[in-house]
N, C-alpha and C positions, 0 to 999 in steps of 0.2 A: 236556560233562560233565567232561572233564579239567580245565577251568578252574575249575569249581566245587570240585573236590577240592583244587586248589592254593589257592584262596581260603580254604577251610576250614582248611587246614594253616597258612597265613600268619596267619589270624585267631587260631588256637589258640596259635601261637608268640608273637604279640603279647600276648595275654592272659596267658600264662604269664610273660612277661618283666615285665609290670606287677604281677603278683601277688606277686613276690618283693620284700620291702621292701629299700630301699637303706640301707646303714649310714651313720651320720653320719661326718663327715670324720675325726675321730680314730680311730674304729673302722676305717674304710676304710684309713687309713694303717697301723694295727696289722696288719690282714689282709695288706696288701702286704708288710710286714716279715716276717710268718710265711711267706709264700710265697717270699720271698727266702732265708730260712733253709733251706727245703726244697731250693732249687736249689744251695746252696753246700755241698759235701761236708764241709768242716771245721766249718762252723757246724752242719750237721745232726748230725755226730758229737757235738759238744759238747752240743747240745740233747738228743740221745738219752741220753747219759750222765747229764745233769742230771735228765732226766725219770725215768730208772731209779732214781737215788739218792733222788729226792724221793718216789717211790711205793713204795719197798722197805719191807718190814717192818723196823722199827727193830732188832729182834733179829738180823736178818741183816746188819746193817752194823757196821763197826768202831766201837768205843766211844770213839774219840778225835775230835779236831777235824778229822781228815783229810777226812771226808765234807763238812764245811762248807767247807773250803778248796777241795775239788774243785768243789763247786757254785759257789762264788765265781769260781773260775778259768773255769768253763764260761760263767758270766754275762758275764765280761770278754771271752771269745772271741766270744760272741754280739753284744756291742756295745751301745752306748747306745740305738740304735733298738729293739733287741729288748727291752731293759729297760723302755723306755717302753711298748712293746706289751704286755708282761707286766703292767705296772702298770695300764694301761687295762683289761685283762681283769679284774683284781682289783676294779676300781672299778665295774664295770657292775652295774646292778640286775638281780637274778635274773628270769628269765622275760620279759625285754624282747626285742623284735626284735633290737636290737644285741647283746645277750648271746647270743642263739641263733646269730646269724651268726658272732660271734667264736668261740664254742665249736665250731661246725662247722669253722671254719678251723683251730683248734687240734687238733681231732680228726684232720683230714687230715694235719697235720704229725706228730702222734704215730703215726699209721698208717705213716708213712715209716720209723719206727724199727724196724719189724718186717721191713723189706725186706732 
């Protein structure tokens, strides 16, 4: 009977693994880049600042070009791989499996900003 339970558990895990769609190569690379940002304290800080500035109410931000300069500086800190990942995310068709996988990875990264 114990073996039957183990067999059911293994079969369930195998089914679950197959039911999650795999991202195509550029999206998989973008997700790997986002995970790398989460592991790098300097890049995570730059991402969190950029995310905050981009999502803030415009009335709460300074009225000069400083905000745009800070966002550009954060993008440079994050590097070309992140810029590519960002662009890939912007190009994904809404409600596709790749877009959902990408958005989940971006959400995980954004959640790190609250830690």
